[in-house]
C-alpha positions as CSV (number, residue, x, y, z in Angstrom):
1,S,227.4,165.1,98.4
2,A,230.9,166.2,99.3
3,S,234.0,164.9,101.0
4,I,235.5,167.1,103.7
5,E,238.6,165.0,104.4
6,P,239.4,161.3,104.0
7,G,236.8,159.3,105.8
8,I,234.4,162.2,106.4
9,A,231.7,162.9,103.8
10,F,228.2,164.2,103.9
11,A,225.2,164.4,101.6
12,F,222.2,166.7,101.6
13,G,219.0,165.9,99.7
14,L,216.4,168.4,98.6
15,W,212.9,167.4,97.6
16,R,210.4,169.5,95.9
17,G,206.9,169.0,94.6
18,A,207.8,170.5,91.3
19,V,210.8,170.0,89.0
20,F,213.8,172.1,89.8
21,D,214.0,175.0,87.4
22,Q,217.3,176.7,86.5
23,A,216.9,179.4,89.2
24,A,216.5,176.7,91.9
25,I,219.5,174.8,90.6
26,T,221.6,178.0,90.6
27,R,220.5,178.8,94.2
28,C,221.5,175.2,95.3
29,R,224.9,175.6,93.6
30,T,225.4,178.9,95.3
31,L,224.5,177.4,98.7
32,A,226.7,174.2,98.3
33,P,230.0,175.8,99.2
34,H,228.5,177.4,102.4
35,L,227.0,174.0,103.4
36,K,230.4,172.4,102.9
37,R,232.1,175.1,105.0
38,A,229.4,174.6,107.7
39,M,230.1,170.9,107.8
40,R,233.8,171.4,108.1
41,I,233.2,173.7,111.1
42,F,230.8,171.0,112.6
43,V,233.4,168.3,112.2
44,Q,236.1,170.4,113.8
45,Y,233.7,171.1,116.7
46,A,232.8,167.5,117.1
47,Q,236.4,166.4,117.0
48,A,237.4,169.0,119.7
49,F,234.4,168.0,121.8
50,R,235.4,164.4,121.7
51,E,239.0,165.2,122.4
52,R,237.9,167.2,125.4
53,A,235.7,164.4,126.7
54,V,238.6,161.9,126.4
55,Y,241.0,164.2,128.4
56,Q,238.3,164.9,131.0
57,T,237.7,161.1,131.4
58,V,241.4,160.4,131.8
59,I,241.9,163.2,134.4
60,D,238.9,162.1,136.4
61,R,240.0,158.5,136.4
62,I,243.5,159.2,137.7
63,G,242.1,161.1,140.7
64,V,243.4,164.5,140.0
65,G,241.4,167.7,140.6
66,V,241.8,170.4,137.9
67,A,240.6,174.0,137.8
68,L,241.0,176.5,135.1
69,V,241.1,180.0,136.5
70,D,241.7,183.4,135.1
71,A,244.5,185.8,136.3
72,K,242.3,187.0,139.2
73,S,241.7,183.4,140.3
74,T,238.1,183.4,139.1
75,I,237.1,179.8,138.4
76,M,236.3,179.2,134.7
77,A,236.0,175.4,134.8
78,T,236.7,172.4,137.0
79,N,236.5,168.7,136.7
80,A,234.5,166.4,139.0
81,I,237.3,165.7,141.4
82,G,238.3,169.4,141.5
83,R,234.7,170.3,142.4
84,E,234.8,167.7,145.3
85,I,238.1,169.1,146.7
86,L,236.8,172.7,146.5
87,A,233.4,171.8,147.9
88,A,235.1,170.3,151.0
89,G,236.6,173.7,151.7
90,D,239.6,172.1,153.5
91,G,242.7,174.0,152.4
92,L,241.4,175.3,149.2
93,K,238.0,177.0,148.9
94,I,235.8,179.2,146.6
95,A,235.1,182.7,147.8
96,N,233.0,184.9,145.6
97,G,233.7,182.6,142.7
98,R,237.4,182.8,143.2
99,L,239.9,180.1,144.2
100,T,241.7,180.8,147.4
101,A,243.4,179.1,150.3
102,G,242.6,179.3,154.0
103,N,246.0,180.3,155.2
104,G,247.0,184.0,154.5
105,D,250.6,183.3,153.3
106,V,249.5,180.3,151.2
107,A,246.6,182.3,149.8
108,R,248.9,185.1,148.7
109,A,251.4,182.6,147.2
110,L,248.5,180.9,145.3
111,E,247.2,184.2,144.0
112,N,250.8,185.1,142.8
113,Y,251.3,181.7,141.2
114,V,248.0,182.0,139.4
115,R,248.7,185.5,138.1
116,A,252.2,184.4,136.9
117,G,250.8,181.3,135.3
118,A,248.1,183.4,133.4
119,E,250.7,185.9,132.3
120,A,253.0,183.1,131.1
121,Q,250.2,181.6,129.0
122,T,251.4,183.4,125.9
123,Q,255.1,183.0,126.8
124,P,255.6,179.5,128.2
125,A,258.4,180.4,130.6
126,L,256.9,178.3,133.4
127,E,257.1,174.9,131.9
128,H,257.1,172.9,135.1
129,G,254.5,174.8,137.1
130,Q,254.7,176.2,140.6
131,P,254.2,173.7,143.4
132,L,252.4,174.6,146.7
133,A,251.6,172.6,149.8
134,V,248.2,173.8,151.2
135,E,247.7,173.0,154.9
136,R,244.3,171.6,155.8
137,D,242.3,171.7,159.0
138,D,240.9,168.2,158.9
139,N,243.9,166.3,157.6
140,P,247.6,166.3,158.7
141,S,248.7,165.8,155.1
142,P,248.8,169.0,153.0
143,L,246.9,169.3,149.7
144,T,249.3,169.3,146.8
145,V,248.7,172.0,144.3
146,I,250.7,172.8,141.2
147,V,249.9,175.9,139.1
148,H,250.7,175.8,135.4
149,P,250.2,178.4,132.7
150,G,246.9,177.9,130.9
151,P,246.7,176.4,127.4
152,P,248.0,178.7,124.6
153,A,245.2,180.5,122.7
154,K,246.8,179.6,119.4
155,P,245.7,179.6,116.6
156,M,243.1,182.2,117.7
157,N,243.9,185.8,117.7
158,T,240.9,186.9,119.6
159,P,241.2,188.4,123.1
160,L,240.5,185.5,125.4
161,R,240.9,185.6,129.2
162,R,244.4,184.5,130.2
163,S,244.3,181.5,132.4
164,A,246.2,179.2,134.7
165,I,245.6,175.5,135.4
166,V,245.5,174.5,139.0
167,V,246.2,170.8,139.6
168,M,245.0,169.5,143.0
169,R,246.1,166.2,144.4
170,D,244.6,164.9,147.7
């Protein structure tokens, strides 16, 4: 058994038909630090998964659509309301896996805001996001869109796709 942090502990049990000889005990002792490290990784993953689920639930309940897109507007992820807004195709739409707007000028502005947001991901210069009113065919009220830089990739040093967060409010 081992404790990872306060309140989080684990225990493994090994059973064998024969008595553990010294070689088996040595192998178990060699394996123990690796099992402890694996459990730490599992706990970090479980905590991150739970945190993500909480945020996802909150966003869905407040009625805001969210899409995570890369610098080329390729959709990486959306929440349920974001999928509904995009599926309607009224104002914003998905074309070849990319987020775009129906109107040419608005489509170019959205593309520029997404690119700028993705580029600002590592240098949070755009703290407030870029607002955009997207006209719709079936509704006199525009769709409100705000493009924010994606979440920072810290503490990872691996090359992840830069991203922007597109918040959609109907």
